[in-house]
Structure formats: structure tokens, C-alpha cells
The first five atom37 places (N, CA, C, CB, O) and aatype in JSON, in Angstrom:
{
  "aatype": [20, 20, 20, 20, 20, 20, 20, 20, 20, 20, 20, 20, 20, 20, 20, 20, 20, 20, 20, 20, 20, 20, 20, 20, 20, 20, 20, 20, 20, 20, 20, 20, 20, 20, 20, 20, 20, 20, 20, 20, 20, 20, 20, 20, 20, 20, 20, 20, 20, 20, 20, 20, 20, 20, 20, 20, 20, 20, 20, 20, 20, 20, 20, 20, 20, 20, 20, 20, 20, 20, 20, 20, 20, 20, 20, 20, 20, 20, 20, 20, 20, 20, 20, 20, 20, 20, 20, 20, 20, 20, 20, 20, 20, 20, 20, 20, 20, 20, 20, 20, 20, 20, 20, 20, 20, 20, 20, 20, 20, 20, 20, 20, 20, 20, 20, 20],
  "atom_mask": [
    [1, 1, 1, 1, 1],
    [1, 1, 1, 1, 1],
    [1, 1, 1, 1, 1],
    [1, 1, 1, 1, 1],
    [1, 1, 1, 1, 1],
    [1, 1, 1, 1, 1],
    [1, 1, 1, 1, 1],
    [1, 1, 1, 1, 1],
    [1, 1, 1, 1, 1],
    [1, 1, 1, 1, 1],
    [1, 1, 1, 1, 1],
    [1, 1, 1, 1, 1],
    [1, 1, 1, 1, 1],
    [1, 1, 1, 1, 1],
    [1, 1, 1, 1, 1],
    [1, 1, 1, 1, 1],
    [1, 1, 1, 1, 1],
    [1, 1, 1, 1, 1],
    [1, 1, 1, 1, 1],
    [1, 1, 1, 1, 1],
    [1, 1, 1, 1, 1],
    [1, 1, 1, 1, 1],
    [1, 1, 1, 1, 1],
    [1, 1, 1, 1, 1],
    [1, 1, 1, 1, 1],
    [1, 1, 1, 1, 1],
    [1, 1, 1, 1, 1],
    [1, 1, 1, 1, 1],
    [1, 1, 1, 1, 1],
    [1, 1, 1, 1, 1],
    [1, 1, 1, 1, 1],
    [1, 1, 1, 1, 1],
    [1, 1, 1, 1, 1],
    [1, 1, 1, 1, 1],
    [1, 1, 1, 1, 1],
    [1, 1, 1, 1, 1],
    [1, 1, 1, 1, 1],
    [1, 1, 1, 1, 1],
    [1, 1, 1, 1, 1],
    [1, 1, 1, 1, 1],
    [1, 1, 1, 1, 1],
    [1, 1, 1, 1, 1],
    [1, 1, 1, 1, 1],
    [1, 1, 1, 1, 1],
    [1, 1, 1, 1, 1],
    [1, 1, 1, 1, 1],
    [1, 1, 1, 1, 1],
    [1, 1, 1, 1, 1],
    [1, 1, 1, 1, 1],
    [1, 1, 1, 1, 1],
    [1, 1, 1, 1, 1],
    [1, 1, 1, 1, 1],
    [1, 1, 1, 1, 1],
    [1, 1, 1, 1, 1],
    [1, 1, 1, 1, 1],
    [1, 1, 1, 1, 1],
    [1, 1, 1, 1, 1],
    [1, 1, 1, 1, 1],
    [1, 1, 1, 1, 1],
    [1, 1, 1, 1, 1],
    [1, 1, 1, 1, 1],
    [1, 1, 1, 1, 1],
    [1, 1, 1, 1, 1],
    [1, 1, 1, 1, 1],
    [1, 1, 1, 1, 1],
    [1, 1, 1, 1, 1],
    [1, 1, 1, 1, 1],
    [1, 1, 1, 1, 1],
    [1, 1, 1, 1, 1],
    [1, 1, 1, 1, 1],
    [1, 1, 1, 1, 1],
    [1, 1, 1, 1, 1],
    [1, 1, 1, 1, 1],
    [1, 1, 1, 1, 1],
    [1, 1, 1, 1, 1],
    [1, 1, 1, 1, 1],
    [1, 1, 1, 1, 1],
    [1, 1, 1, 1, 1],
    [1, 1, 1, 1, 1],
    [1, 1, 1, 1, 1],
    [1, 1, 1, 1, 1],
    [1, 1, 1, 1, 1],
    [1, 1, 1, 1, 1],
    [1, 1, 1, 1, 1],
    [1, 1, 1, 1, 1],
    [1, 1, 1, 1, 1],
    [1, 1, 1, 1, 1],
    [1, 1, 1, 1, 1],
    [1, 1, 1, 1, 1],
    [1, 1, 1, 1, 1],
    [1, 1, 1, 1, 1],
    [1, 1, 1, 1, 1],
    [1, 1, 1, 1, 1],
    [1, 1, 1, 1, 1],
    [1, 1, 1, 1, 1],
    [1, 1, 1, 1, 1],
    [1, 1, 1, 1, 1],
    [1, 1, 1, 1, 1],
    [1, 1, 1, 1, 1],
    [1, 1, 1, 1, 1],
    [1, 1, 1, 1, 1],
    [1, 1, 1, 1, 1],
    [1, 1, 1, 1, 1],
    [1, 1, 1, 1, 1],
    [1, 1, 1, 1, 1],
    [1, 1, 1, 1, 1],
    [1, 1, 1, 1, 1],
    [1, 1, 1, 1, 1],
    [1, 1, 1, 1, 1],
    [1, 1, 1, 1, 1],
    [1, 1, 1, 1, 1],
    [1, 1, 1, 1, 1],
    [1, 1, 1, 1, 1],
    [1, 1, 1, 1, 1],
    [1, 1, 1, 1, 1],
    [1, 1, 1, 1, 1]
  ],
  "atom_positions": [
    [[-9.93, -30.37, 9.03], [-9.84, -31.83, 9.06], [-10.72, -32.44, 10.04], [-8.5, -32.26, 9.33], [-10.9, -31.89, 11.12]],
    [[-11.3, -33.56, 9.74], [-12.35, -34.18, 10.68], [-11.82, -34.46, 12.06], [-12.88, -35.5, 10.1], [-12.63, -34.59, 12.98]],
    [[-10.52, -34.58, 12.27], [-10.09, -34.86, 13.65], [-10.35, -33.56, 14.52], [-8.51, -35.28, 13.68], [-10.5, -33.68, 15.74]],
    [[-10.39, -32.4, 13.93], [-10.62, -31.11, 14.7], [-12.07, -30.74, 14.73], [-9.82, -29.94, 14.08], [-12.42, -29.74, 15.35]],
    [[-12.99, -31.56, 14.06], [-14.44, -31.2, 13.98], [-15.03, -31.17, 15.48], [-15.27, -32.3, 13.02], [-14.55, -31.83, 16.4]],
    [[-16.07, -30.36, 15.6], [-16.72, -30.49, 16.92], [-17.54, -31.79, 17.09], [-17.63, -29.3, 17.14], [-17.79, -32.52, 16.13]],
    [[-17.91, -32.04, 18.24], [-18.74, -33.3, 18.61], [-20.06, -32.75, 19.07], [-18.04, -34.26, 19.82], [-20.21, -31.87, 19.91]],
    [[-21.09, -33.45, 18.36], [-22.51, -33.19, 18.76], [-23.02, -34.53, 19.29], [-23.43, -32.63, 17.53], [-22.47, -35.6, 19.05]],
    [[-24.09, -34.38, 19.99], [-24.65, -35.6, 20.58], [-26.27, -35.46, 20.47], [-24.12, -35.77, 22.17], [-26.84, -34.41, 20.77]],
    [[-26.88, -36.47, 20.07], [-28.28, -36.6, 20.08], [-28.74, -37.59, 21.14], [-28.75, -36.99, 18.73], [-28.36, -38.76, 21.1]],
    [[-29.53, -37.15, 22.05], [-29.99, -38.1, 23.04], [-31.51, -38.46, 22.79], [-29.78, -37.51, 24.49], [-32.3, -37.66, 22.3]],
    [[-31.85, -39.77, 23.19], [-33.15, -40.17, 22.97], [-33.49, -41.34, 23.91], [-33.35, -40.52, 21.52], [-32.57, -41.98, 24.42]],
    [[-34.74, -41.62, 24.14], [-35.06, -42.73, 24.98], [-35.17, -43.92, 24.12], [-36.32, -42.5, 25.78], [-35.59, -43.81, 22.96]],
    [[-34.82, -45.06, 24.63], [-34.99, -46.29, 23.87], [-36.44, -46.79, 23.92], [-34.04, -47.37, 24.4], [-37.34, -46.13, 24.46]],
    [[-36.64, -48.0, 23.31], [-37.94, -48.59, 23.33], [-38.35, -48.98, 24.68], [-38.0, -49.72, 22.45], [-39.48, -48.7, 25.08]],
    [[-37.48, -49.65, 25.46], [-37.77, -50.05, 26.79], [-37.52, -48.9, 27.82], [-36.94, -51.28, 27.13], [-36.61, -48.08, 27.7]],
    [[-38.36, -48.92, 28.8], [-38.23, -48.0, 29.92], [-36.8, -48.06, 30.57], [-39.32, -48.33, 30.97], [-36.3, -49.15, 30.86]],
    [[-36.2, -46.94, 30.79], [-34.93, -46.91, 31.38], [-33.76, -47.05, 30.36], [-34.88, -47.99, 32.39], [-32.59, -47.1, 30.74]],
    [[-34.09, -47.11, 29.15], [-32.92, -47.19, 28.1], [-32.64, -45.71, 27.53], [-33.34, -48.25, 26.79], [-33.56, -45.02, 27.08]],
    [[-31.45, -45.32, 27.58], [-30.99, -44.08, 27.11], [-29.96, -44.37, 25.87], [-30.31, -43.28, 28.33], [-29.0, -45.13, 26.0]],
    [[-30.23, -43.71, 24.75], [-29.4, -43.82, 23.54], [-28.71, -42.49, 23.31], [-30.26, -44.23, 22.27], [-29.32, -41.42, 23.26]],
    [[-27.39, -42.62, 23.17], [-26.63, -41.37, 22.83], [-26.01, -41.59, 21.48], [-25.52, -41.02, 23.9], [-25.22, -42.52, 21.32]],
    [[-26.31, -40.79, 20.54], [-25.77, -40.91, 19.2], [-24.84, -39.78, 19.03], [-26.86, -40.91, 18.13], [-25.25, -38.63, 18.89]],
    [[-23.54, -40.1, 19.03], [-22.43, -39.28, 18.77], [-22.18, -38.91, 17.39], [-21.33, -39.87, 19.24], [-22.33, -39.76, 16.51]],
    [[-21.79, -37.67, 17.08], [-21.52, -37.24, 15.67], [-20.22, -36.41, 15.69], [-22.76, -36.37, 15.05], [-20.26, -35.27, 16.15]],
    [[-19.15, -36.87, 15.25], [-17.86, -36.25, 15.38], [-16.74, -37.07, 16.05], [-18.04, -35.04, 16.11], [-16.98, -38.13, 16.62]],
    [[-15.53, -36.55, 15.96], [-14.46, -37.3, 16.61], [-14.42, -37.31, 18.0], [-13.27, -36.87, 16.23], [-14.59, -36.22, 18.55]],
    [[-14.21, -38.45, 18.78], [-13.99, -38.62, 20.16], [-12.59, -38.37, 20.47], [-14.39, -39.92, 20.62], [-11.84, -39.35, 20.49]],
    [[-12.11, -37.16, 20.73], [-10.72, -36.8, 20.82], [-10.53, -35.98, 22.04], [-10.25, -36.06, 19.59], [-11.49, -35.58, 22.7]],
    [[-9.22, -35.7, 22.36], [-8.91, -34.84, 23.48], [-9.64, -33.52, 23.33], [-7.41, -34.61, 23.58], [-10.18, -33.0, 24.31]],
    [[-9.66, -32.96, 22.08], [-10.26, -31.6, 21.88], [-11.72, -31.61, 22.34], [-10.17, -31.15, 20.34], [-12.24, -30.6, 22.82]],
    [[-12.37, -32.74, 22.19], [-13.88, -32.9, 22.52], [-14.11, -33.6, 23.78], [-14.62, -33.68, 21.43], [-15.26, -33.95, 24.05]],
    [[-13.1, -33.85, 24.62], [-13.22, -34.71, 25.73], [-14.35, -34.13, 26.78], [-11.77, -34.85, 26.39], [-15.15, -34.9, 27.3]],
    [[-14.35, -32.86, 27.02], [-15.31, -32.39, 28.11], [-16.73, -32.42, 27.54], [-14.94, -30.89, 28.62], [-17.68, -32.62, 28.29]],
    [[-16.89, -32.23, 26.2], [-18.3, -32.46, 25.72], [-18.66, -33.95, 25.78], [-18.49, -31.94, 24.25], [-19.81, -34.23, 26.11]],
    [[-17.81, -34.91, 25.5], [-18.04, -36.39, 25.66], [-18.33, -36.62, 27.04], [-16.84, -37.26, 25.21], [-19.38, -37.19, 27.32]],
    [[-17.49, -36.22, 28.03], [-17.82, -36.55, 29.5], [-19.03, -35.95, 29.98], [-16.74, -36.1, 30.42], [-19.77, -36.61, 30.71]],
    [[-19.36, -34.64, 29.6], [-20.56, -34.09, 30.02], [-21.85, -34.73, 29.47], [-20.53, -32.73, 29.68], [-22.88, -34.79, 30.14]],
    [[-21.76, -35.19, 28.32], [-22.92, -36.02, 27.74], [-23.2, -37.33, 28.51], [-22.61, -36.39, 26.24], [-24.34, -37.73, 28.75]],
    [[-22.13, -37.94, 28.86], [-22.2, -39.22, 29.62], [-22.69, -39.05, 30.99], [-20.88, -39.89, 29.68], [-23.24, -39.99, 31.57]],
    [[-22.51, -37.83, 31.59], [-22.9, -37.64, 32.98], [-24.27, -37.08, 33.08], [-21.93, -36.75, 33.7], [-24.84, -37.12, 34.17]],
    [[-24.86, -36.57, 32.03], [-26.06, -35.85, 32.09], [-27.2, -36.81, 32.39], [-26.28, -35.1, 30.81], [-27.26, -37.95, 31.93]],
    [[-28.12, -36.24, 33.21], [-29.4, -36.88, 33.5], [-29.22, -38.1, 34.44], [-30.08, -37.32, 32.19], [-28.11, -38.44, 34.83]],
    [[-30.22, -38.67, 34.75], [-30.25, -39.89, 35.65], [-29.68, -41.05, 34.96], [-31.67, -40.25, 36.11], [-29.8, -41.2, 33.75]],
    [[-29.0, -41.91, 35.78], [-28.37, -43.15, 35.15], [-29.43, -44.02, 34.72], [-27.43, -43.93, 36.13], [-30.27, -44.36, 35.56]],
    [[-29.53, -44.46, 33.47], [-30.41, -45.52, 32.96], [-30.18, -46.92, 33.5], [-30.29, -45.57, 31.52], [-29.25, -47.18, 34.27]],
    [[-31.03, -47.78, 33.07], [-30.71, -49.22, 33.32], [-29.95, -49.76, 32.18], [-31.96, -50.07, 33.54], [-29.2, -50.73, 32.31]],
    [[-30.16, -49.1, 30.96], [-29.4, -49.56, 29.76], [-28.9, -48.39, 29.07], [-30.23, -50.41, 28.8], [-29.7, -47.5, 28.77]],
    [[-27.63, -48.28, 28.76], [-27.06, -47.14, 28.08], [-26.49, -47.69, 26.59], [-25.83, -46.47, 29.05], [-25.68, -48.62, 26.51]],
    [[-26.98, -47.06, 25.56], [-26.46, -47.43, 24.29], [-25.8, -46.29, 23.72], [-27.49, -47.95, 23.4], [-26.4, -45.23, 23.57]],
    [[-24.44, -46.48, 23.35], [-23.73, -45.38, 22.79], [-23.46, -45.7, 21.35], [-22.44, -45.09, 23.55], [-22.71, -46.63, 21.04]],
    [[-24.09, -44.9, 20.41], [-24.05, -45.14, 19.02], [-22.94, -44.24, 18.4], [-25.45, -44.87, 18.38], [-22.99, -43.01, 18.36]],
    [[-21.93, -45.02, 17.93], [-20.69, -44.34, 17.34], [-20.69, -44.39, 15.87], [-19.39, -44.99, 17.84], [-19.63, -44.19, 15.29]],
    [[-21.82, -44.65, 15.17], [-21.97, -44.72, 13.68], [-21.36, -43.49, 13.0], [-23.48, -44.83, 13.28], [-20.75, -43.62, 11.95]],
    [[-21.51, -42.32, 13.58], [-21.02, -41.07, 12.99], [-19.73, -40.57, 13.72], [-22.13, -39.97, 13.05], [-19.46, -39.37, 13.76]],
    [[-18.93, -41.52, 14.32], [-17.63, -41.08, 14.88], [-16.55, -41.6, 13.93], [-17.4, -41.62, 16.38], [-16.27, -42.79, 13.89]],
    [[-15.98, -40.72, 13.19], [-15.0, -41.1, 12.23], [-13.61, -41.4, 12.8], [-14.9, -40.06, 11.23], [-12.81, -42.01, 12.1]],
    [[-13.27, -41.0, 14.02], [-11.98, -41.11, 14.68], [-12.18, -40.96, 16.22], [-10.99, -40.01, 14.12], [-13.0, -40.24, 16.79]],
    [[-11.23, -41.8, 16.79], [-11.26, -41.74, 18.26], [-9.74, -41.85, 18.73], [-12.21, -42.96, 18.88], [-8.97, -42.65, 18.19]],
    [[-9.36, -41.07, 19.7], [-7.93, -41.12, 20.13], [-7.97, -41.62, 21.46], [-7.17, -39.76, 20.08], [-9.05, -41.91, 21.96]],
    [[-6.74, -41.79, 22.17], [-6.65, -42.5, 23.44], [-7.48, -41.74, 24.48], [-5.16, -42.66, 23.9], [-8.0, -42.41, 25.37]],
    [[-7.65, -40.45, 24.47], [-8.43, -39.71, 25.38], [-9.97, -40.09, 25.34], [-8.23, -38.27, 25.08], [-10.65, -40.23, 26.35]],
    [[-10.42, -40.23, 24.04], [-11.73, -40.72, 23.93], [-11.99, -42.18, 24.38], [-12.11, -40.58, 22.57], [-13.02, -42.55, 24.94]],
    [[-10.94, -42.95, 24.08], [-11.03, -44.38, 24.46], [-11.08, -44.46, 26.01], [-9.77, -45.22, 23.88], [-11.88, -45.22, 26.55]],
    [[-10.25, -43.69, 26.7], [-10.1, -43.72, 28.09], [-11.44, -43.3, 28.82], [-8.93, -42.81, 28.47], [-11.84, -43.84, 29.86]],
    [[-12.12, -42.23, 28.14], [-13.36, -41.91, 28.69], [-14.37, -42.93, 28.52], [-13.81, -40.74, 28.16], [-15.14, -43.15, 29.46]],
    [[-14.47, -43.58, 27.42], [-15.31, -44.64, 27.05], [-15.1, -45.74, 28.07], [-15.05, -45.09, 25.62], [-16.09, -46.25, 28.58]],
    [[-13.94, -46.14, 28.38], [-13.56, -47.13, 29.28], [-14.02, -46.78, 30.63], [-12.13, -47.35, 29.25], [-14.71, -47.6, 31.24]],
    [[-13.71, -45.64, 31.16], [-14.12, -45.08, 32.44], [-15.73, -45.11, 32.62], [-13.56, -43.59, 32.53], [-16.28, -45.41, 33.68]],
    [[-16.35, -44.8, 31.55], [-17.81, -44.74, 31.65], [-18.35, -46.29, 31.72], [-18.45, -43.9, 30.32], [-19.3, -46.57, 32.46]],
    [[-17.77, -47.18, 31.01], [-18.04, -48.57, 31.17], [-17.86, -49.13, 32.42], [-17.32, -49.28, 30.35], [-18.69, -49.91, 32.89]],
    [[-16.71, -48.74, 33.07], [-16.43, -49.13, 34.49], [-17.43, -48.6, 35.43], [-15.09, -48.66, 34.91], [-17.89, -49.36, 36.28]],
    [[-17.81, -47.36, 35.36], [-18.97, -46.7, 36.0], [-20.16, -47.49, 35.93], [-19.26, -45.4, 35.41], [-20.73, -47.86, 36.96]],
    [[-20.6, -47.79, 34.74], [-21.83, -48.54, 34.45], [-21.71, -49.93, 35.16], [-22.05, -48.7, 32.84], [-22.66, -50.32, 35.85]],
    [[-20.7, -50.62, 35.03], [-20.63, -51.91, 35.68], [-20.76, -51.76, 37.18], [-19.32, -52.62, 35.35], [-21.5, -52.54, 37.78]],
    [[-20.15, -50.86, 37.79], [-20.25, -50.63, 39.25], [-21.62, -50.41, 39.7], [-19.45, -49.49, 39.66], [-21.98, -50.89, 40.77]],
    [[-22.41, -49.72, 38.95], [-23.72, -49.44, 39.45], [-24.96, -50.21, 38.82], [-23.9, -48.02, 39.3], [-26.14, -49.93, 39.03]],
    [[-24.49, -51.23, 37.99], [-25.62, -52.11, 37.34], [-26.17, -51.59, 36.13], [-26.78, -52.31, 38.25], [-27.3, -51.97, 35.81]],
    [[-25.49, -50.7, 35.34], [-26.05, -50.33, 34.11], [-25.46, -51.08, 33.04], [-25.93, -48.94, 33.88], [-24.23, -51.2, 32.99]],
    [[-26.26, -51.63, 32.13], [-25.87, -52.42, 30.91], [-25.57, -51.53, 29.83], [-26.94, -53.39, 30.47], [-26.48, -50.97, 29.22]],
    [[-24.3, -51.35, 29.52], [-23.84, -50.52, 28.43], [-23.47, -51.25, 27.23], [-22.73, -49.73, 28.83], [-22.84, -52.3, 27.36]],
    [[-23.79, -50.79, 26.02], [-23.36, -51.35, 24.77], [-23.03, -50.23, 23.79], [-24.42, -52.3, 24.2], [-23.72, -49.21, 23.72]],
    [[-22.01, -50.44, 23.07], [-21.48, -49.57, 21.99], [-21.94, -50.11, 20.67], [-19.92, -49.49, 22.02], [-21.79, -51.3, 20.41]],
    [[-22.51, -49.26, 19.81], [-23.0, -49.66, 18.52], [-22.42, -48.85, 17.42], [-24.45, -49.56, 18.47], [-21.9, -47.78, 17.72]],
    [[-22.44, -49.25, 16.17], [-22.05, -48.62, 14.96], [-20.56, -48.27, 14.85], [-22.84, -47.42, 14.81], [-20.2, -47.26, 14.24]],
    [[-19.78, -49.01, 15.39], [-18.32, -48.75, 15.43], [-17.65, -48.87, 14.01], [-17.64, -49.76, 16.43], [-17.65, -49.96, 13.42]],
    [[-17.14, -47.84, 13.51], [-16.5, -47.83, 12.12], [-15.29, -48.71, 12.11], [-16.07, -46.37, 11.66], [-14.76, -49.07, 13.17]],
    [[-14.85, -49.06, 10.98], [-13.66, -49.88, 10.85], [-12.39, -49.25, 11.44], [-13.43, -50.19, 9.41], [-11.53, -49.94, 11.99]],
    [[-12.28, -47.92, 11.3], [-11.15, -47.3, 11.8], [-11.15, -47.29, 13.33], [-11.06, -45.95, 11.25], [-10.1, -47.51, 13.93]],
    [[-12.29, -47.02, 13.98], [-12.38, -46.98, 15.29], [-12.29, -48.43, 15.88], [-13.6, -46.26, 15.63], [-11.71, -48.62, 16.95]],
    [[-12.83, -49.38, 15.25], [-12.7, -50.78, 15.56], [-11.26, -51.23, 15.66], [-13.4, -51.58, 14.55], [-10.93, -52.05, 16.52]],
    [[-10.37, -50.69, 14.77], [-8.97, -51.06, 14.92], [-8.39, -50.58, 16.25], [-8.17, -50.5, 13.77], [-7.49, -51.26, 16.75]],
    [[-8.81, -49.47, 16.87], [-8.46, -49.04, 18.12], [-8.94, -49.93, 19.13], [-8.89, -47.75, 18.34], [-8.2, -50.31, 20.04]],
    [[-10.23, -50.29, 19.03], [-10.82, -51.21, 19.96], [-9.99, -52.63, 20.06], [-12.32, -51.44, 19.5], [-9.77, -53.19, 21.14]],
    [[-9.61, -53.09, 18.87], [-8.88, -54.34, 18.79], [-7.48, -54.18, 19.35], [-8.83, -54.82, 17.36], [-7.0, -55.04, 20.1]],
    [[-6.83, -53.09, 18.99], [-5.45, -52.93, 19.43], [-5.38, -52.8, 20.96], [-4.82, -51.69, 18.75], [-4.41, -53.21, 21.59]],
    [[-6.42, -52.22, 21.51], [-6.38, -52.02, 23.05], [-7.13, -53.2, 23.67], [-7.08, -50.58, 23.54], [-7.15, -53.32, 24.89]],
    [[-7.72, -54.07, 22.88], [-8.47, -55.24, 23.38], [-9.82, -54.82, 24.09], [-7.56, -56.04, 24.39], [-10.41, -55.61, 24.82]],
    [[-10.27, -53.58, 23.83], [-11.51, -53.14, 24.39], [-12.65, -53.89, 23.74], [-11.68, -51.63, 24.23], [-13.73, -54.0, 24.32]],
    [[-12.45, -54.38, 22.6], [-13.49, -55.16, 21.87], [-13.83, -56.36, 22.67], [-13.01, -55.59, 20.45], [-14.94, -56.88, 22.55]],
    [[-12.96, -56.82, 23.47], [-13.24, -58.09, 24.3], [-13.89, -57.72, 25.64], [-11.89, -58.92, 24.59], [-14.44, -58.6, 26.31]],
    [[-13.84, -56.4, 26.06], [-14.36, -56.0, 27.32], [-15.78, -55.37, 27.25], [-13.42, -55.05, 27.92], [-16.67, -55.77, 28.01]],
    [[-15.97, -54.42, 26.37], [-17.14, -53.69, 26.2], [-18.06, -54.37, 25.23], [-16.82, -52.33, 25.76], [-17.62, -54.68, 24.12]],
    [[-19.34, -54.64, 25.57], [-20.35, -55.27, 24.64], [-20.42, -54.3, 23.48], [-21.84, -55.52, 25.34], [-20.51, -53.08, 23.66]],
    [[-20.39, -54.92, 22.2], [-20.62, -54.27, 20.97], [-21.75, -54.79, 20.24], [-19.49, -54.35, 20.16], [-22.0, -55.99, 20.34]],
    [[-22.52, -53.99, 19.48], [-23.54, -54.41, 18.61], [-23.4, -53.57, 17.3], [-24.94, -54.25, 19.28], [-22.85, -52.47, 17.28]],
    [[-23.93, -54.17, 16.25], [-23.87, -53.4, 14.94], [-24.67, -52.23, 14.87], [-24.26, -54.21, 13.83], [-24.26, -51.2, 14.33]],
    [[-25.87, -52.35, 15.44], [-26.99, -51.26, 15.37], [-27.48, -50.97, 16.69], [-28.21, -51.68, 14.5], [-27.24, -51.7, 17.65]],
    [[-28.18, -49.85, 16.76], [-28.9, -49.65, 17.95], [-30.03, -50.68, 18.12], [-29.43, -48.27, 17.96], [-30.17, -51.24, 19.21]],
    [[-30.8, -50.94, 17.13], [-31.87, -51.98, 17.14], [-31.29, -53.25, 17.74], [-32.43, -52.26, 15.68], [-31.86, -53.81, 18.67]],
    [[-30.13, -53.71, 17.2], [-29.6, -55.0, 17.79], [-29.23, -54.86, 19.23], [-28.37, -55.49, 17.02], [-29.32, -55.83, 19.99]],
    [[-28.81, -53.68, 19.65], [-28.38, -53.58, 21.07], [-29.7, -53.53, 21.92], [-27.44, -52.24, 21.32], [-29.71, -54.05, 23.03]],
    [[-30.76, -52.94, 21.43], [-32.01, -52.92, 22.1], [-32.61, -54.37, 22.2], [-32.95, -51.97, 21.36], [-33.26, -54.73, 23.19]],
    [[-32.38, -55.1, 21.2], [-32.81, -56.45, 21.29], [-32.21, -57.38, 22.3], [-32.64, -57.0, 20.09], [-32.78, -58.33, 22.82]],
    [[-30.96, -56.95, 22.51], [-30.1, -57.78, 23.6], [-30.38, -57.25, 24.96], [-28.47, -57.69, 23.35], [-30.1, -57.97, 25.91]],
    [[-30.93, -56.03, 25.17], [-31.15, -55.44, 26.35], [-32.3, -56.15, 27.15], [-31.42, -54.02, 26.1], [-32.63, -55.74, 28.26]]
  ]
}
């Protein structure tokens, strides 16, 4: 079942200097929590962090908690973070928890880069 699938991450630099794009592929769940956290911590802190969730079919409360913690970390040290490509299923969790009103969202990575 896709909920138990592994999580993989593609890292790339954005168009603007200091922009880091993380493209997640797989569920953001308790099972994949350490992979998710490790990817968010790797490397130097960028000026702009774009988390692309277009290939994330499912997120549980552990994944959401990690995402919120990373957002708070970004806010504290002046990183502009945007989440892109949120599926309708994951968006339901964002709306239920009201995270959609807290974390900046964009439809695509291109849109997020344009706002940065």
C-alpha cells in the first residue's frame, strides 16, 4: 500500500541564488519521519526553501508536525518557505489543521520561485 512506501527526495538549486528545492516522492508519514527530517536539515540553510509535495500521495500527523516545525525554524532564522504541488488529499489535512492559512502555498515550483 502507498502509505508504507519509502520516501525519496530530489534536491536541486532554484533559479535564484540561495534557493533550495526539495521534491518529495512518497508518503510523509511516521514510517518515513527520519528521512523527511534528515532531508530538511541537510546542507546550509537557504534564503528560500521550496518543498514540492506534488508526488506525496499521503501525509499523516507526524509528517504534518515535521512540516510545521520546519516552517517555524525557517521563520525564526529568516528563510522564506513555500510548499508547492499539494494534492487534494493532502490539502484536506492542511485545511483541517488550518495549516493552509499559516504556511505559504503555491501550485507549482515555478509559481513559488516567481514569488520569492
